KOLMI-935386 format. One record per residue: x, y, z of N, C-alpha, C in turn; residue in three letters. Coordinates in steps of 0.2 Angstrom, whole numbers, plus 5000, padded with zeros to 4 digits. Layout:
BEGIN
XYZXYZXYZALA/...
This chain:
BEGIN
533253775279533053735273533153785268MET/533453765262533553805256533053855255PRO/533153915253532653965251532753985244SER/532254015241532154045235532754095233ARG/532854145238533454185238534054155237LYS/534154105241534754075242534954025235GLY/534454005232534553975226534754025220PHE/534354075220534554125216535254155216ARG/535454165222536154195223536654145221TRP/536554075222536954025220537054015212LYS/536354025209536354025202536754085198ALA/536654135202537154195199537754185200SER/538054155205538754135207538954085202ALA/538554035200538753995195538854015188LEU/538454065186538454095180539154135179ARG/539354175185539954205184540554155184HIS/540554095187541054055188541154025181LEU/540554005178540553975171540854025166HIS/540754085166541054125161541754145163ARG/541954135170542654145171543154085169PHE/542854025170543253955170543153925162SER/542653925160542553895153542153935148SER/542053995149541754045144541154015141GLY/541154005134540553975130540653905129MET/540953865134541053795133540353755133GLY/540453685132539853655131539453645138PRO/538753655138538353655144538453575147ALA/538453575154538453505157537853505161ARG/537453435161536853425165537153425172PRO/536553445176536653425184536553355185ALA/536853335191536753275193536353255199THR/535853215199535453195204535753145208ILE/536053145214536353095218535853065222MET/535852995221535352955226535752915230VAL/535852925237536252885241535852825243PRO/536152785246535852715248535252725252ALA/535152765256534652785260534352855260LEU/533652865258533452945259533552975265TYR/533152945271533152965277533552935282ASN/533652975288534152945293533652925299PHE/533052965300532652955306531952945304LEU/531552915309530852905307530452965304PRO/529952965300529453015298529853075295ALA/530353065292530753125289530353135282GLU/530153085278529753095273529153125273GLY/528753115279528153155280528353215282LEU/528753235286528953295288529253335284ALA/529553315278529853355272529253375267MET/528653355269528153375265527953335258GLY/528253275258528153235251527453205251TRP/527053205257526353185256525853235255LEU/526153295255525753355253525753375246ASN/526253335242526453355235526053295231GLU/525453315228524953265225525353215221ILE/525753245216526053185211526453135215ASP/526853155220527253115224526753065228ALA/526253105231525853065235525553005232LEU/525253015226524852965222525352905221LEU/525952915219526352855218526652825225THR/526752865231526952835237526352795239ILE/525752825239525152775242525052715238ARG/525152715232525052665227525552605229GLN/526252625230526652575231526752555238ARG/526552605243526352575250525852515251MET/525352525246524752475246525052405243ILE/525452415238525752355235526252325239CYS/526652365243527152335248526752305253ALA/526252325256525852295262525552225260THR/525352215253525152155250525652095250LYS/526252115250526852075250527052055257ILE/527152105261527452105268527052085272THR/526352105273525852105278525852155283GLY/526352195283526352255287526352325283TRP/526152375286526052445283526652495283ASP/526952515278527552555277527452615281VAL/526852655280526752715283526752705290PHE/526452655293526452645300527252635303THR/527552595299528252585300528652655300PHE/528552695295528852755294528752805300HIS/528152805303528052855308527952825315THR/528052765316527852735323528252765327LEU/528952775326529452795332529552875330HIS/529152915327529252985326529453015332ASN/529953055332530353085338530053155339LEU/529753195333529553255333528853255334ASP/528653275341527853265342527453325339HIS/527753365335527453415331526953385325TYR/527253335322526953295318526453245319PHE/526353235326525853185328525253195326ASP/524953255325524253275323524253255315THR/524653275312524753255305524753185303THR/525153145306525253075305524553045307ILE/524253055313523553035315523053045309ALA/523053105307522553125301522653085295ALA/523253075293523353035287523152965289VAL/523452945294523252865295522452855295ARG/522052895298521352895299521052905292ASP/521252955288521052965282521152905277THR/521752875278521852815273521452745275TRP/521352745282521052685284520352695282MET/520052755282519352765280519152745272LYS/519752765268519852755262519952685259GLU/520152655264520352575263521052565261GLY/521452625261522152615259522652585264ASN/522352585270522752555276522252505280ILE/522452445281522052405285522252395292SER/521752385296521852385304522352325305TRP/522252275302522752215303523452235301ALA/523552265296524252285293524552325299ALA/524152375302524452425306524652385313VAL/524152335315524352295321524952255320GLN/524952225314525552175313526252225313GLU/526252285310526752325310526952345318THR/526452355322526652375328526952315332LYS/526752255330526952195333527652175331ARG/527852185325528452165322529052225324GLN/528852285324529252335326529152385331PHE/528852355336528552405341529052435346GLY/529652405346530252435350530552485346LYS/530852545350531252595346531852575342PRO/532152515344532752495340532552455335TYR/531852435333531652405328531752445321ASP/531752515322531752565316532352545312TYR/532852515314533452495310533452425308LEU/532852395308532852325305532852325297ARG/533352295295533552305289533052295283ILE/532752235283532252225279531652275277PRO/531452305284530852345284531152425281ALA/531852435284532152495280532252495273ARG/532452435271532452425263531852445259LEU/531252415262530652415259530352485260VAL/530552515265530252585266530652635262GLU/531252625261531652665257531452655249ASN/531352595247531152585241530452615239LEU/530052615243529352645242529452725241VAL/529852765246529952835245530452855240PHE/530952825239531452845235531352835228GLN/530952775226530752775219530252825217SER/529852835222529252885221529652955219SER/530052975223530353045223530753045216LEU/531052995214531452985207530852995202LEU/530252965202529852975197529553045197ASP/529453075203529353145204529753195200PHE/530453175202530953225198530953215190ILE/530853155189530853135181530253175178GLY/529753175180529053215178529253285178GLN/529453315183529553385183530153405179ARG/530653365178531153385173531253365167ALA/530553365164530553345156530953375151SER/531153445153531453485149532053515151ASP/532253485157532953505160533453445159VAL/533953455157534553405156534853385163PRO/534753315165534853285171535253215170LEU/535753205175536053145175535853115182ARG/535653055183535553015189536052965191PHE/536252975197536852925199536652895206HIS/536452835206536252795212536852765215ALA/536752755222537352725226537052675230ILE/537352615230537252555234536552545233GLY/536152525239535452505239534952545236THR/535152615234534752655230534652625223ALA/535052575221535052535214534352515213LEU/534052485219533352455218532852505216LEU/532852575219532352625218532552645211SER/533152655209533352675202533052625196ALA/533152565198532952515193532152515192LEU/531752525198531052515198530852585194VAL/531152645196530852705193531152705185SER/531552665183531752665176531452615172SER/530952565176530652515172531052455171GLY/531652455174532052395173531852325178SER/531552345184531352305188530652315191VAL/530252265191529552275194529552285201GLN/529152335203529052355210529052305215PHE/528552255213528452195217529052155218GLY/529352135212529952095213530552125217ALA/530552205216531052225220530952225228ALA/530252225229530152215236530252155239VAL/530152095235530252035237531052025238LYS/531352055233532152045234532452085239SER/532152145241532352185247532252145254ALA/531652105254531552075260532052015261LEU/532251985255532751925256533451955258LYS/533552005254534252025255534252055263ILE/533752085265533752125271533752075276GLY/533452015276533351965280534051935282ALA/534451925276535151895278535551945281ARG/535552005279535952055282535752065289TRP/535152065291534852075298534952015302ASP/535051945300535151895303535851895305ASP/536351915301537051925303537151975308THR/536852045307536952085312536752065319MET/536052035319535752005325536251955328SER/536551915325537051865327537651895330GLY/537951955327538451985330538252015337LEU/537652045337537352075343537152025349ALA/536951965347536751915353537451885354GLN/537951885351538551865354538851905360SER/538551965361538752015366538252005372GLN/537651995370537151985376536651935373SER/536451905379535851855378535151875379ASN/535151935381534451965383534252005376LYS/533551985374533352015368533352085368PRO/533152125373533152195373533852225372GLU/534352195375535052215375535352205368ASP/535152145365535352125359535152175354ALA/534452185354534152235350534452305350GLY/534652335356534952395356535752385353TRP/535952335355536652315351536652315343GLN/536152285341536052285333535952365331ARG/535552395335535352465332536052505333PHE/536352505338537052545338537552535333GLU/537552465331537952445326537852475319ARG/537252475317536952505312537052575311LEU/536852605317536952675317537652705317LYS/538152665320538852685319539052675311ARG/538752625308538952615301538652665297LEU/538052695299537752745294538152815295MET/538352825301538752885303539452885301GLU/539652825298540352825296540852815301GLY/540652785307541052765312541252695312ARG/541052655309541252585308541152565301SER/541352505299541352475292541052405293VAL/540652385290540352315290540152305282THR/540452245279540352225273539952165273SER/539352165269538952105268538652105261LEU/538852065257538652055251537952015250ALA/537752005243537151975241537251915238VAL/536851855239536851795234536451815228PRO/536651775223536351795216535651775216ARG/535451725219534751695220534251745223GLU/534551795227534051845230533851895226ASP/534251905220534051965216533551955211LEU/533152015209532652015204532852005197PRO/532351985193532451985186532452055183PRO/532852065178532952135175532852145167THR/532652195165532652215158532952285157VAL/533152295151533452365150533052425153ALA/533452465156533052525158532852575153PRO/532252605154532052655149532452715149SER/532752735155533152795155533852775159LYS/534352765155534952755158535252795164PRO/535552765168535752805174536452785176PHE/536752815181537452795183537352765190TRP/537852715192537852685198538552675201TYR/538552675207539252655210539052615217SER/539452565218539252525224539252555231PRO/539752615231539752655237539952725235THR/539852765239539852835238540652855236VAL/541152815237541852825235542052795229LYS/541552745226541752705220541652745213ASP/542052735209541852765202541252745199SER/540852785196540152755193540252725187PRO/539752695185539752655178539052665176PHE/538952665169538252675167537852615165LEU/537252615168536752555167536252575161ILE/536352535156535952555150535652485148SER/535852435150535652365146535452325153THR/535052265151534852215157535452195159ALA/535952185155536552145158536852195163ARG/536952255161537152305166536852305172ASP/536252305173535852305178535852245182ALA/535952185180536052125183536752125186ALA/537152145183537952145185537952195191ALA/537552245191537652305196537252275202ALA/536752235202536452205207536852165211LEU/537252125208537752085211538252115216GLU/538252185215538852225219538452245225THR/537852245226537452275232537852255238LEU/537952295243538252275250538052325255ASN/537952295261537752345266538252405267LEU/538852395266539352445266539052515263ALA/538652505258538452565255538052615260SER/537852595266537452635270537952675274TRP/538652665273539052705278539152775275ALA/539252815279539452885277540152895275TYR/540252925270541052935268540952995264ALA/541553045263541553095259541553075252PRO/541053095248541053075241541653105237PRO/541753075231542253095227542153165224ALA/542653205222542553275219542153265212SER/541853325210541553325204541953305198LEU/541653255194542053225188542053285183ARG/542353265177542453325172541753335169LYS/541353275168540653285165540153315169GLU/540253325176539853355180539853425182GLU/539253465182539353535184539153545191SER/538553525194538353525201537953455202VAL/537853445209537553385211536953415216ARG/536453375215535853385220535753325223GLY/535753325230535753275234535053245237TRP/534753195234534053175237534053145243LEU/534153175248534153155255533853205260ILE/533653175266533353225271533853265274SER/533753315278534153365281534553335286PRO/534353275289534753245295535153195292LEU/535153175286535653125283536353155284HIS/536953115285537553135287537853185280PRO/537653155275537853195268537653265268ILE/537053285271536753335271537253395272ALA/537753385276538153435279538553465273ARG/538653425268539053445261538753505258LEU/538053515259537753555255537653625257CYS/537953635264537953705267538553745264ARG/538353805262538753855259539253825253TRP/538853795249539253765243538753785236SER/539153795231538853815225538853745221VAL/539153695223539153635219538753575221SER/538453585228538053535231537453555234ASN/536853535232536253555234535853495237TYR/535453525243535053485247534353475243LEU/534153415241533453405238532953365243LEU/532853395249532453365254531753375253ALA/531553415250530753435250530553455243THR/529953445241529653465234529853535232PRO/529853575237530053645235530753655233GLY/531253625237531953625235532053595228SER/531753545228531853505220531653555215VAL/530953595215530753635211531353695210GLY/531553725216532053775215532753755211LEU/532953685213533553665210533453665202PHE/532853625200532753625193532653695189LEU/532253745192532253805190532853845189ASP/533253845195533753895195534453865194HIS/534553805196535253785195535353735189ILE/534853685189534953625183534753655177ALA/534353715177534153745170534753775167ALA/535253795171535953815168536253765163LEU/536153705164536453655160536053655152GLY/535553685151535253695145535753705140ARG/535753685134536253705129535953775127ALA/536553815126536353895124535953895117PRO/535553945117535253955111535654005107VAL/535853985100536354025097535854075093VAL/536054135094535754195090536254215085GLN/535954215079536454245073536354315074LEU/536954355073536854425073536454455066PRO/536154505067535754535061536154555056PRO/535954545050536354565044536454635044GLU/537154655043537254725042536854765037ALA/536654815038536254855034536754875028LEU/536554865022536954885017536854965015GLN/537454995016537455075015537555085008ASN/537155065003537255074996536455084993ARG/536455104988535855114985535655054981LEU/535055034980534854974975535154994969ARG/535254934965535554944958535054984954LEU/534354984955533955014951533955084952SER/534155114957534155184959534855214958ARG/535455174955536055204954535955244946ILE/536255304947536355344941536755314936LYS/536655304931537055284926537255334920VAL/537855354919537955404914538355364908THR/538255394903538555364897539355394896GLY/539655374891540355394889540255474886PRO/
């Protein structure tokens, strides 16, 4: 994981590159890149420590409760049910027990989650993944926005991350976004299930076929394009904080600043945005990019040994990025040179002689 020493070293390198390439040119804000999905495997949000960060935890827990009232199943249980790293089993059990005692998780919702998504291949059920991603991703965007009140940033959402960005910017109500994610996800999931069932009539085999198809898509080894009907989209208002959006990682971004922009962007949602692809190079108005993804996300490999791309997987790495990298985008404070001392006597002290 990124270290404080590594961030300081990269910040120093960026200062030298700035002096060499653009001198005293205008400062450019850092870009927070928000791919279609935050995590690649189960329980990565918990493993990265986001439930230990109190500001993020409050929002995540509140949105989990709201999502459960709509879906009938529990987002936390879905997120951790098929955890592959048993090191975190104790933490998962402790969080679940605490939230159940506090009334934040109901036993019925936990059991419903296990009933619907009990098989390992069910972790890539599209409606559940969209809701899970919406809960975590929108909360992380809120966290960054609060921490970066005095740091210039640009936000760039990609594909299905648009729902999270619209919720975070106040353009779409969270409940409406959850309902829309369920409708969109159900259509996409039915299509993928139909393709899998065409190769096998056994439910178990068809489930793994669907899983493998989506896994290949997310790894960039296949292409699947599924659009959305207009009736599945939520109502929008103008976002409080404009942001940039592109349908896939390869597409050119455009600014979302009005309700019409948000509605038009929603119509471009496509399952193809889940596919890994090398992103376009930095644009003229960009300085550096921070990627809001987990370490196992395929795009995370771009952040190794790079002074232009940074992995924002944990609260700590977000803080280091804001303090040492994004802060370089602040407009420089202009210091006026001190007035030169006048090497002369005041007029009252000058000796005046007559003719």
